[in-house]
MARPA-340228 format. One record per residue: residue in one letter; z, y, x of N, C-alpha, C in turn. Coordinates in Angstrom, 3 decimals. Layout:
+---+----------+----------+----------+----------+----------+----------+----------+----------+----------+
: r :     n_pz :     n_py :     n_px :    ca_pz :    ca_py :    ca_px :     c_pz :     c_py :     c_px :
+---+----------+----------+----------+----------+----------+----------+----------+----------+----------+
: A :        Z :        Y :        X :        Z :        Y :        X :        Z :        Y :        X :
...
+---+----------+----------+----------+----------+----------+----------+----------+----------+----------+
***
This chain:
+---+----------+----------+----------+----------+----------+----------+----------+----------+----------+
: r :     n_pz :     n_py :     n_px :    ca_pz :    ca_py :    ca_px :     c_pz :     c_py :     c_px :
+---+----------+----------+----------+----------+----------+----------+----------+----------+----------+
: M :    0.000 :   -1.180 :    0.843 :    0.000 :    0.000 :    0.000 :    0.000 :    1.250 :    0.893 :
: F :   -0.670 :    2.271 :    0.449 :   -0.788 :    3.528 :    1.190 :    0.483 :    4.354 :    1.028 :
: D :    1.085 :    4.741 :    2.150 :    2.312 :    5.528 :    2.127 :    1.963 :    7.005 :    2.323 :
: I :    1.992 :    7.765 :    1.255 :    1.595 :    9.171 :    1.283 :    2.560 :   10.020 :    2.114 :
: A :    3.827 :    9.653 :    2.170 :    4.813 :   10.437 :    2.924 :    4.477 :   10.454 :    4.413 :
: K :    4.088 :    9.314 :    4.952 :    3.717 :    9.264 :    6.364 :    2.458 :   10.081 :    6.631 :
: Y :    1.530 :   10.033 :    5.686 :    0.290 :   10.791 :    5.829 :    0.571 :   12.299 :    5.825 :
: L :    1.383 :   12.762 :    4.914 :    1.686 :   14.193 :    4.820 :    2.559 :   14.684 :    5.962 :
: Q :    3.298 :   13.796 :    6.603 :    4.149 :   14.179 :    7.718 :    3.318 :   14.707 :    8.891 :
: K :    2.103 :   14.224 :    9.026 :    1.222 :   14.710 :   10.082 :    0.942 :   16.199 :    9.915 :
: F :    0.793 :   16.639 :    8.675 :    0.476 :   18.039 :    8.413 :    1.677 :   18.943 :    8.623 :
: T :    2.881 :   18.459 :    8.409 :    4.050 :   19.301 :    8.660 :    4.211 :   19.531 :   10.148 :
: K :    3.896 :   18.528 :   10.974 :    3.945 :   18.718 :   12.420 :    2.891 :   19.719 :   12.859 :
: L :    1.725 :   19.664 :   12.254 :    0.642 :   20.573 :   12.603 :    1.015 :   22.015 :   12.298 :
: S :    1.660 :   22.233 :   11.173 :    1.970 :   23.602 :   10.773 :    3.041 :   24.245 :   11.648 :
: T :    3.809 :   23.457 :   12.355 :    4.843 :   24.029 :   13.213 :    4.419 :   24.104 :   14.675 :
: S :    3.252 :   23.659 :   14.982 :    2.828 :   23.648 :   16.384 :    2.429 :   25.046 :   16.861 :
: R :    2.468 :   25.220 :   18.152 :    2.115 :   26.505 :   18.751 :    0.634 :   26.837 :   18.533 :
: G :   -0.212 :   25.823 :   18.596 :   -1.643 :   26.040 :   18.388 :   -1.947 :   26.553 :   16.999 :
: F :   -1.280 :   25.988 :   15.999 :   -1.473 :   26.457 :   14.633 :   -1.018 :   27.899 :   14.489 :
: F :    0.110 :   28.236 :   15.123 :    0.613 :   29.604 :   15.073 :   -0.383 :   30.577 :   15.699 :
: R :   -0.874 :   30.217 :   16.873 :   -1.835 :   31.091 :   17.554 :   -3.098 :   31.280 :   16.729 :
: E :   -3.605 :   30.208 :   16.154 :   -4.814 :   30.310 :   15.333 :   -4.576 :   31.168 :   14.096 :
: S :   -3.385 :   31.108 :   13.527 :   -3.057 :   31.939 :   12.369 :   -3.045 :   33.417 :   12.738 :
: V :   -2.489 :   33.734 :   13.907 :   -2.465 :   35.129 :   14.364 :   -3.881 :   35.612 :   14.648 :
: V :   -4.667 :   34.791 :   15.321 :   -6.050 :   35.169 :   15.647 :   -6.858 :   35.400 :   14.374 :
: S :   -6.717 :   34.519 :   13.386 :   -7.496 :   34.687 :   12.152 :   -7.043 :   35.921 :   11.370 :
: S :   -5.747 :   36.222 :   11.381 :   -5.262 :   37.421 :   10.693 :   -5.791 :   38.685 :   11.355 :
: I :   -5.798 :   38.718 :   12.680 :   -6.328 :   39.880 :   13.395 :   -7.818 :   40.020 :   13.138 :
: K :   -8.523 :   38.905 :   13.103 :   -9.970 :   38.921 :   12.836 :  -10.252 :   39.460 :   11.435 :
: E :   -9.484 :   39.026 :   10.437 :   -9.675 :   39.470 :    9.056 :   -9.385 :   40.960 :    8.892 :
: I :   -8.306 :   41.426 :    9.491 :   -7.841 :   42.793 :    9.252 :   -8.506 :   43.805 :   10.187 :
: C :   -8.632 :   43.469 :   11.460 :   -9.165 :   44.413 :   12.446 :  -10.618 :   44.150 :   12.819 :
: G :  -11.078 :   42.934 :   12.615 :  -12.436 :   42.582 :   13.018 :  -12.567 :   42.359 :   14.512 :
: I :  -11.458 :   41.973 :   15.158 :  -11.431 :   41.776 :   16.604 :  -11.216 :   40.298 :   16.903 :
: D :  -12.021 :   39.756 :   17.825 :  -11.828 :   38.381 :   18.276 :  -10.920 :   38.386 :   19.496 :
: I :   -9.896 :   37.544 :   19.449 :   -8.949 :   37.428 :   20.550 :   -8.867 :   35.960 :   20.952 :
: D :   -8.728 :   35.729 :   22.240 :   -8.542 :   34.382 :   22.757 :   -7.131 :   33.906 :   22.387 :
: P :   -6.998 :   32.762 :   21.738 :   -5.667 :   32.281 :   21.325 :   -4.697 :   32.054 :   22.485 :
: T :   -5.204 :   31.832 :   23.683 :   -4.309 :   31.619 :   24.819 :   -3.624 :   32.908 :   25.268 :
: K :   -4.068 :   34.053 :   24.770 :   -3.466 :   35.342 :   25.131 :   -2.354 :   35.744 :   24.163 :
: I :   -1.965 :   34.819 :   23.294 :   -0.925 :   35.089 :   22.300 :    0.272 :   34.202 :   22.588 :
: D :    1.459 :   34.812 :   22.571 :    2.695 :   34.066 :   22.778 :    3.725 :   34.564 :   21.775 :
: E :    4.642 :   33.682 :   21.379 :    5.666 :   34.044 :   20.402 :    7.012 :   33.540 :   20.885 :
: K :    8.018 :   34.409 :   20.758 :    9.376 :   34.024 :   21.110 :   10.335 :   34.797 :   20.226 :
: E :   11.165 :   34.064 :   19.507 :   12.187 :   34.637 :   18.633 :   11.606 :   35.617 :   17.617 :
: G :   10.445 :   35.307 :   17.065 :    9.841 :   36.127 :   16.031 :    9.050 :   37.318 :   16.539 :
: I :    8.950 :   37.470 :   17.839 :    8.191 :   38.572 :   18.424 :    6.905 :   38.008 :   19.022 :
: V :    5.783 :   38.539 :   18.553 :    4.476 :   38.086 :   19.017 :    4.021 :   39.015 :   20.134 :
: R :    3.662 :   38.440 :   21.262 :    3.157 :   39.217 :   22.396 :    1.681 :   38.896 :   22.576 :
: I :    0.884 :   39.956 :   22.665 :   -0.551 :   39.808 :   22.847 :   -0.924 :   40.420 :   24.192 :
: N :   -1.494 :   39.622 :   25.054 :   -1.891 :   40.072 :   26.388 :   -3.384 :   40.399 :   26.368 :
: E :   -3.696 :   41.591 :   25.949 :   -5.086 :   42.054 :   25.849 :   -5.199 :   43.442 :   26.454 :
: R :   -6.430 :   43.943 :   26.478 :   -6.664 :   45.301 :   26.981 :   -5.977 :   46.319 :   26.071 :
: P :   -5.609 :   47.466 :   26.624 :   -4.905 :   48.488 :   25.843 :   -5.648 :   48.956 :   24.593 :
: I :   -6.961 :   49.047 :   24.635 :   -7.693 :   49.524 :   23.465 :   -7.587 :   48.544 :   22.300 :
: I :   -7.580 :   47.262 :   22.615 :   -7.431 :   46.243 :   21.573 :   -6.003 :   46.255 :   21.034 :
: K :   -5.031 :   46.386 :   21.917 :   -3.639 :   46.444 :   21.480 :   -3.378 :   47.665 :   20.605 :
: S :   -4.039 :   48.775 :   20.894 :   -3.884 :   49.985 :   20.082 :   -4.416 :   49.764 :   18.673 :
: E :   -5.551 :   49.115 :   18.556 :   -6.136 :   48.827 :   17.246 :   -5.223 :   47.894 :   16.452 :
: I :   -4.662 :   46.905 :   17.120 :   -3.738 :   45.982 :   16.455 :   -2.472 :   46.718 :   16.031 :
: F :   -1.972 :   47.609 :   16.879 :   -0.767 :   48.365 :   16.570 :   -0.956 :   49.235 :   15.321 :
: L :   -2.145 :   49.802 :   15.154 :   -2.402 :   50.653 :   13.989 :   -2.312 :   49.879 :   12.674 :
: K :   -2.630 :   48.598 :   12.705 :   -2.638 :   47.770 :   11.494 :   -1.596 :   46.656 :   11.578 :
: K :   -0.539 :   46.913 :   12.328 :    0.476 :   45.919 :   12.617 :    1.158 :   45.374 :   11.358 :
: I :    1.493 :   46.215 :   10.426 :    2.221 :   45.783 :    9.234 :    1.389 :   44.813 :    8.403 :
: K :    0.115 :   45.112 :    8.218 :   -0.760 :   44.211 :    7.465 :   -0.932 :   42.876 :    8.182 :
: I :   -1.035 :   42.918 :    9.500 :   -1.190 :   41.688 :   10.286 :    0.068 :   40.832 :   10.173 :
: I :    1.222 :   41.445 :   10.283 :    2.485 :   40.702 :   10.177 :    2.602 :   40.045 :    8.811 :
: E :    2.285 :   40.776 :    7.748 :    2.355 :   40.206 :    6.401 :    1.400 :   39.030 :    6.249 :
: S :    0.207 :   39.161 :    6.785 :   -0.783 :   38.100 :    6.684 :   -0.343 :   36.840 :    7.432 :
: V :    0.193 :   37.014 :    8.631 :    0.648 :   35.869 :    9.422 :    1.830 :   35.188 :    8.734 :
: E :    2.757 :   35.970 :    8.204 :    3.914 :   35.389 :    7.522 :    3.493 :   34.556 :    6.317 :
: K :    2.478 :   35.005 :    5.585 :    1.981 :   34.232 :    4.445 :    1.353 :   32.919 :    4.899 :
: K :    0.640 :   32.960 :    6.017 :   -0.059 :   31.766 :    6.494 :    0.885 :   30.706 :    7.050 :
: I :    1.897 :   31.136 :    7.801 :    2.737 :   30.158 :    8.473 :    4.105 :   29.985 :    7.816 :
: G :    4.506 :   30.916 :    6.968 :    5.796 :   30.807 :    6.311 :    6.969 :   31.021 :    7.258 :
: K :    6.759 :   31.807 :    8.281 :    7.789 :   32.086 :    9.277 :    7.921 :   33.589 :    9.441 :
: K :    9.123 :   34.077 :    9.619 :    9.386 :   35.505 :    9.753 :    8.894 :   36.013 :   11.109 :
: I :    8.109 :   37.089 :   11.079 :    7.629 :   37.760 :   12.282 :    8.331 :   39.116 :   12.351 :
: V :    8.996 :   39.383 :   13.451 :    9.751 :   40.630 :   13.608 :    8.851 :   41.768 :   14.059 :
: D :    8.021 :   41.505 :   15.085 :    7.214 :   42.582 :   15.664 :    6.030 :   41.993 :   16.413 :
: I :    5.035 :   42.845 :   16.649 :    3.890 :   42.490 :   17.474 :    3.859 :   43.475 :   18.630 :
: L :    3.844 :   42.967 :   19.833 :    3.796 :   43.801 :   21.025 :    2.530 :   43.532 :   21.799 :
+---+----------+----------+----------+----------+----------+----------+----------+----------+----------+
***
């Protein structure tokens, strides 16, 4: 018999992984700002997202920071404090 609980457990692990988090941030920035960012340039620690990009890109993200934070929180269901 097919055990649905074991099957769905794979998706809960996926949603908590760092790769999923990075992809969620990248897609939110792409939707709101129209900027493509390499997912390896994104790091998160204690609810603070750090983006290692050129200053002009960081400035554009900073201008729309609140919308980006709301979008990421909806996608991952985790509280984001700030984007730096």
